C-alpha positions as CSV (number, residue, x, y, z in Angstrom):
1,R,-46.7,29.1,-14.3
2,L,-50.3,29.3,-15.9
3,A,-50.4,33.2,-14.2
4,V,-47.7,34.4,-16.1
5,R,-48.8,32.6,-20.0
6,P,-51.0,35.6,-20.9
7,L,-47.7,37.7,-20.2
8,L,-46.0,35.1,-22.2
9,V,-47.9,34.8,-25.3
10,P,-47.0,37.7,-26.6
11,R,-43.4,37.6,-26.7
12,I,-43.4,34.3,-27.9
13,E,-45.6,35.3,-30.7
14,G,-42.7,38.0,-31.5
15,A,-40.4,34.5,-31.4
16,V,-42.5,32.8,-33.8
17,S,-42.5,35.0,-36.0
18,Q,-39.4,35.7,-36.4
19,L,-38.2,32.2,-36.5
20,A,-41.2,31.5,-39.6
21,L,-39.2,34.7,-41.1
22,Y,-35.9,33.2,-40.8
23,L,-36.7,29.6,-42.0
24,I,-39.0,31.4,-44.9
25,N,-36.1,33.0,-46.0
26,L,-33.5,30.2,-45.5
27,P,-32.4,28.4,-48.7
28,T,-32.0,25.2,-47.2
29,A,-34.9,25.0,-45.2
30,T,-36.8,21.3,-45.3
31,D,-40.2,21.1,-46.6
32,E,-41.4,20.2,-43.2
33,Q,-39.5,24.1,-41.7
34,L,-41.8,25.7,-44.6
35,T,-44.9,23.9,-43.9
36,W,-44.3,25.0,-40.6
37,A,-43.4,28.2,-41.5
38,R,-46.3,29.1,-43.7
39,A,-48.7,27.9,-40.9
40,A,-47.5,30.1,-38.2
41,L,-47.4,33.3,-40.4
42,R,-50.7,32.8,-41.8
43,N,-51.7,32.9,-37.9
44,T,-49.2,33.6,-35.9
45,A,-51.1,34.3,-32.8
46,S,-53.1,31.2,-32.6
47,M,-49.6,29.3,-32.9
48,A,-47.9,31.3,-30.4
49,D,-50.6,30.1,-28.3
50,Q,-49.8,26.6,-28.8
51,V,-46.4,27.1,-28.4
52,S,-46.4,28.9,-25.4
53,R,-47.4,25.4,-23.4
54,F,-44.4,23.5,-24.4
55,V,-42.3,26.7,-23.8
56,L,-44.0,26.7,-19.4
57,G,-42.1,23.5,-19.4
58,E,-38.3,24.4,-20.8
59,A,-35.9,24.8,-18.2
60,D,-34.7,28.4,-18.6
61,F,-38.4,29.7,-18.5
62,I,-38.8,27.7,-15.3
63,E,-35.5,29.1,-13.6
64,H,-36.7,32.2,-14.8
65,G,-40.5,32.7,-15.2
66,S,-41.8,35.9,-17.0
67,G,-38.4,37.2,-16.1
68,I,-36.8,35.2,-19.1
69,S,-34.5,36.9,-21.4
70,D,-35.5,37.6,-25.2
71,A,-32.8,35.8,-26.2
72,A,-33.4,32.7,-23.6
73,L,-37.3,32.7,-25.0
74,A,-36.5,33.0,-28.1
75,S,-34.0,29.9,-28.0
76,A,-36.7,28.2,-25.7
77,T,-39.7,29.0,-28.8
78,E,-37.5,27.3,-31.0
79,T,-36.5,24.7,-29.4
80,A,-40.4,24.0,-28.5
81,I,-41.3,24.5,-32.0
82,N,-38.2,22.0,-33.3
83,N,-39.3,19.0,-30.6
84,H,-43.0,19.3,-31.0
85,F,-43.8,21.0,-34.3
86,I,-41.5,20.4,-37.4
87,A,-40.9,16.9,-38.0
88,P,-37.6,15.9,-38.0
89,A,-35.8,15.6,-41.0
90,P,-34.8,11.2,-42.0
91,E,-31.6,10.1,-41.8
92,A,-29.3,10.0,-44.3
93,E,-28.5,6.6,-45.0
């Protein structure tokens, strides 16, 4: 899996940018989402490198390796970001 990481990071960079821009323009984005999105847009390459470490463990990547589709990669990237980089919003009481 580590051998394909250099090939995967540029693709993840695109998915990170896409999600960050989506969140920036989302009227209902949380403060945590906006904080992450702004940081991701300031240094997309670094964020993609960090996120790639988690994407390598996602089921779709394990199943398909570097042949993972763009849609599946975007989904795995979003899952990794939500689970490891954006704090979940507190539950309403």
